C-alpha positions as CSV (number, residue, x, y, z in Angstrom):
1,M,-12.1,6.1,16.1
2,A,-8.3,5.6,14.7
3,Q,-6.5,8.5,12.8
4,T,-4.9,8.5,9.8
5,L,-1.5,8.8,9.3
6,T,-0.7,11.3,6.1
7,R,2.3,12.1,4.1
8,A,2.7,15.6,5.8
9,D,2.4,13.6,9.1
10,L,5.3,11.4,8.1
11,A,7.3,14.4,6.9
12,E,6.8,16.1,10.1
13,R,8.4,13.5,12.0
14,L,11.4,13.0,9.9
15,H,11.6,16.9,10.2
16,A,11.1,16.2,14.1
17,E,13.3,13.3,14.7
18,I,15.9,13.3,12.5
19,G,16.3,17.4,12.1
20,L,15.8,17.5,8.0
21,S,14.4,20.8,6.9
22,R,10.6,20.5,6.0
23,A,11.2,20.5,2.3
24,E,13.9,17.4,2.8
25,S,11.6,15.9,4.6
26,S,9.2,15.8,2.6
27,D,11.2,15.1,-0.9
28,L,12.4,12.2,1.0
29,V,8.3,10.5,1.9
30,E,8.1,11.6,-1.9
31,G,11.0,9.9,-3.3
32,V,10.2,6.6,-1.1
33,L,6.6,6.5,-2.1
34,N,7.5,7.3,-6.0
35,E,10.1,4.6,-5.9
36,I,7.4,2.0,-4.7
37,S,4.7,3.1,-6.5
38,A,7.1,2.9,-9.6
39,A,8.2,-0.8,-8.8
40,L,4.6,-1.8,-8.7
41,L,3.6,-0.2,-11.9
42,N,6.7,-2.0,-13.6
43,G,5.0,-5.4,-12.4
44,E,7.5,-5.9,-9.4
45,N,6.2,-6.8,-5.9
46,V,7.6,-4.5,-3.0
47,K,8.9,-6.3,0.2
48,L,10.0,-3.9,3.2
49,S,11.8,-6.2,5.9
50,S,10.0,-6.4,9.1
51,F,7.1,-4.3,7.8
52,G,5.4,-6.3,4.7
53,S,4.7,-6.7,1.3
54,F,3.1,-5.3,-1.5
55,M,1.9,-8.2,-4.0
56,L,0.0,-7.9,-7.7
57,R,-2.2,-10.4,-8.4
58,K,-3.6,-11.1,-11.9
59,K,-7.4,-12.3,-11.7
60,G,-9.1,-13.8,-14.7
61,L,-12.4,-13.2,-16.0
62,R,-14.9,-14.7,-14.0
63,I,-18.9,-14.2,-13.6
64,G,-20.1,-12.3,-10.7
65,R,-23.9,-11.6,-10.0
66,N,-25.7,-8.8,-9.4
67,P,-26.9,-9.4,-5.4
68,K,-30.2,-7.1,-6.5
69,T,-31.4,-8.8,-9.3
70,G,-29.6,-12.2,-9.4
71,V,-28.4,-11.6,-12.9
72,E,-25.5,-12.9,-14.1
73,V,-22.6,-10.3,-15.6
74,P,-18.9,-11.2,-16.3
75,I,-16.1,-9.6,-14.0
76,Q,-13.4,-8.6,-16.4
77,P,-9.4,-9.7,-16.0
78,R,-7.8,-7.5,-13.9
79,T,-4.5,-6.8,-11.5
80,V,-5.1,-6.0,-7.7
81,L,-2.8,-4.8,-5.4
82,T,-2.5,-6.7,-2.1
83,F,-0.6,-6.0,1.3
84,R,0.7,-8.5,3.6
85,P,1.9,-7.4,6.8
86,S,5.3,-9.6,7.7
87,Q,4.8,-11.5,11.2
88,L,7.0,-8.9,13.0
89,L,3.9,-6.2,12.1
90,R,1.6,-8.4,13.1
91,Q,2.8,-9.5,16.5
92,H,3.2,-5.6,17.2
93,I,-0.3,-5.2,16.2
94,N,-1.9,-8.1,18.4
95,D,0.5,-7.0,21.7
């Protein structure tokens, strides 16, 4: 089963590899994630070179169907967040 990388894990790796204090490492991870979140909340897409892009996509009103009953129900317009990995990241994953 695959493990999950957490904020604490990222901070710990920064502490171990770069030598920042644990508090500084944690602050750095939080700062980066806050910047990404703020950009997305402002409607901006985020592109991280050699990693991938976080993109916002607007979905309009559409009609869905309850699979149990077959009754049609409207699905309200919404904005969805998608991630598209870079070609380099895809190659690393597939190698």
